[in-house]
C-alpha angles and dihedrals in degrees: 000000000000090000091050092048092050090051091051091051091049092051091048091052092050097043101037100030092235120160120263117244089258091054093048096046115122111244097163118067123204110243102170148315143233128210114264115212113227096220103049108007102048106095113040150334144206141163120247118204117195130160093339094313126116122209124185105210127189132187131215140139088285093059096058107109115238093239090054096048090046088064093057101267100134101161133055120190138198112315132205138203134206130172092353094308118120125197128185126186125229135189129198129239090226090052089232104139135313136259135215114203113203130193119201124220087261091057098253117141127221128180124218115196117207118199112211116262120224109294094005118142116234094232116111102189105160150348131221119189128205121166110304096347138074131202124205137174147219126225126247127042105333138176097195148046124219124238130206140169104269114252111246093001099067125049088214090067107105137153116279086046111208127209105262104185145336137232110222111211123217091214128034118251124202130217097346106192100181145002133188132183114258090179137347091284104023129080128193112207138186116222124198090200105158097186105055092207096120099057105007093256135075123233094016130188104230134203120205118194110202122215090234146345111294110261103154097280128106116275139186127229134209111215123210129177109224104180145319116277115242114276105192126147143131087244128067123223139066120349122201121220110211138170130353137207132186121198113204093194097066100012094241120151117198127193129179117226117182118211126237127262118340090348089077086088095038112047111003109141147204102219122212123213138182129192112269 
């Protein structure tokens, strides 16, 4: 019976593309949560370390500066910070290009406009910084990540900011809202996938193992679904998984999940995880 069951599971994995038990195993345990405000904590989060200070920074529609929104940038995604530099991603209502807004360790802001490459979606959902390079992502069902010279961290970063390389994924990922580096070659990502057909679960926490450390050349990535993100609210309906942040210092992973309906302003949460 066990042999027959194993054979059935193997066939289902091959035919349906479902994750194996090892892929689906939970390796991140929920340890708590904090309320996420809908206006200014609903899109992304990161920690900025400068001169011995630590700042927890969130993004949301309420954090978009007036002079930025007046130029058509109506959405800010999940930001990231490395070595005191902070970068947040923007997309335009007219879908004409993207913008990365970078803040230096001294507090000065610089904008890097990115004209869309051929076939590139206009969405600018997240940024993930590592050394001199930055990864970003499009929305929808995608088989790649986008790579750029990192604003402020790489002399090659100019405005306009061209696409420098891509990461080709071995498994499609849907509606990725945020990614952060867990190590030099591993990303942890939050997916707002509502269908669950790609990995057998909706709203998955994903792991992407890169073929190498980003250095400006094309890479590949192996995608694994680790677990479903928590979907807990007083309201029923559709949740939205948002940004993600991993802190190497204390090993805490944080992911924003916004609640359905009117509960978006009542009990949306930033969930905290630790490796189990």
